[in-house]
TIFI-382077 format. One record per residue (C-alpha): x, y, z; residue in three letters. Coordinates in steps of 0.5 Angstrom, whole numbers. Example, Ala and Ser with C-alpha at 12.3 -4.5 7.8 and 13.67 -1.06 7.14 Angstrom:
+-------+-------+-------+------+
!     X !     Y !     Z ! type !
+-------+-------+-------+------+
!    25 !    -9 !    16 !  ALA !
!    27 !    -2 !    14 !  SER !
+-------+-------+-------+------+
% end
This chain:
+-------+-------+-------+------+
!     X !     Y !     Z ! type !
+-------+-------+-------+------+
!   192 !   197 !   201 !  MET !
!   191 !   195 !   208 !  SER !
!   192 !   189 !   211 !  LEU !
!   185 !   186 !   211 !  ASN !
!   185 !   188 !   203 !  GLU !
!   191 !   184 !   202 !  ASN !
!   189 !   178 !   206 !  ILE !
!   183 !   178 !   201 !  ARG !
!   186 !   179 !   195 !  LYS !
!   192 !   174 !   196 !  LEU !
!   186 !   169 !   198 !  ARG !
!   182 !   170 !   192 !  THR !
!   188 !   170 !   187 !  ALA !
!   189 !   163 !   190 !  LYS !
!   182 !   161 !   188 !  GLY !
!   181 !   159 !   195 !  ILE !
!   175 !   160 !   200 !  SER !
!   175 !   163 !   207 !  GLN !
!   174 !   156 !   209 !  VAL !
!   179 !   153 !   206 !  GLU !
!   184 !   158 !   208 !  PHE !
!   182 !   157 !   215 !  ALA !
!   183 !   150 !   215 !  LYS !
!   190 !   151 !   213 !  HIS !
!   192 !   156 !   218 !  LEU !
!   188 !   152 !   224 !  GLY !
!   183 !   157 !   225 !  VAL !
!   175 !   158 !   224 !  THR !
!   172 !   161 !   218 !  LYS !
!   169 !   167 !   222 !  GLN !
!   177 !   169 !   224 !  CYS !
!   179 !   169 !   217 !  VAL !
!   172 !   173 !   215 !  SER !
!   174 !   178 !   221 !  ASN !
!   181 !   179 !   219 !  TRP !
!   178 !   181 !   212 !  GLU !
!   173 !   185 !   214 !  ASN !
!   178 !   189 !   219 !  ASP !
!   174 !   187 !   225 !  ASN !
!   180 !   184 !   228 !  ILE !
!   188 !   183 !   227 !  LEU !
!   191 !   177 !   226 !  PRO !
!   197 !   176 !   231 !  SER !
!   204 !   176 !   229 !  ILE !
!   205 !   169 !   229 !  GLU !
!   199 !   168 !   225 !  MET !
!   201 !   174 !   220 !  LEU !
!   208 !   170 !   219 !  ILE !
!   203 !   164 !   217 !  LYS !
!   199 !   168 !   213 !  ILE !
!   205 !   170 !   209 !  ALA !
!   209 !   163 !   209 !  ALA !
!   202 !   160 !   206 !  TYR !
!   202 !   165 !   200 !  PHE !
!   210 !   165 !   199 !  SER !
!   210 !   173 !   200 !  VAL !
!   214 !   177 !   206 !  SER !
!   210 !   180 !   212 !  THR !
!   211 !   187 !   209 !  ASP !
!   207 !   185 !   203 !  SER !
!   201 !   182 !   207 !  VAL !
!   202 !   189 !   211 !  LEU !
!   202 !   193 !   205 !  GLY !
!   209 !   196 !   207 !  LEU !
!   212 !   193 !   201 !  ALA !
!   210 !   194 !   193 !  THR !
!   215 !   190 !   190 !  THR !
!   213 !   183 !   188 !  LYS !
!   218 !   177 !   189 !  THR !
!   217 !   170 !   186 !  LEU !
!   221 !   164 !   189 !  SER !
!   225 !   160 !   184 !  VAL !
!   227 !   155 !   190 !  ASP !
!   228 !   148 !   187 !  GLY !
!   229 !   151 !   180 !  LEU !
!   236 !   149 !   176 !  SER !
!   240 !   155 !   173 !  ASP !
!   237 !   154 !   166 !  GLN !
!   230 !   154 !   169 !  GLU !
!   231 !   160 !   172 !  ILE !
!   233 !   163 !   166 !  ALA !
!   227 !   161 !   163 !  HIS !
!   223 !   164 !   168 !  VAL !
!   227 !   171 !   167 !  ARG !
!   226 !   171 !   160 !  ALA !
!   218 !   170 !   160 !  ILE !
!   218 !   176 !   165 !  ILE !
!   222 !   180 !   161 !  GLN !
!   217 !   178 !   155 !  ASP !
!   211 !   180 !   159 !  LEU !
!   214 !   186 !   161 !  LEU !
!   216 !   188 !   154 !  ALA !
!   208 !   187 !   152 !  LEU !
!   206 !   192 !   157 !  LYS !
!   210 !   198 !   154 !  LYS !
+-------+-------+-------+------+
% end
């Protein structure tokens, strides 16, 4: 996927509007619309903000990384073990 498609996909997956996303980043709705319609590219600084907002890598936003990650910061070892078990159960269902 391309940058514009990834931004749109991340935003819609989070269930937020272009207006809400723009407010969080301190830009206009038109700016977000232009990114998503591939009219302009976000600056490097904005790319970093976008990645941080969605808790993904800049490589992921750019479409260079295909591996998904999940932050478990702030969880205990026991809670992390539960998350791993849930992920393994979900993967087993796909087989």
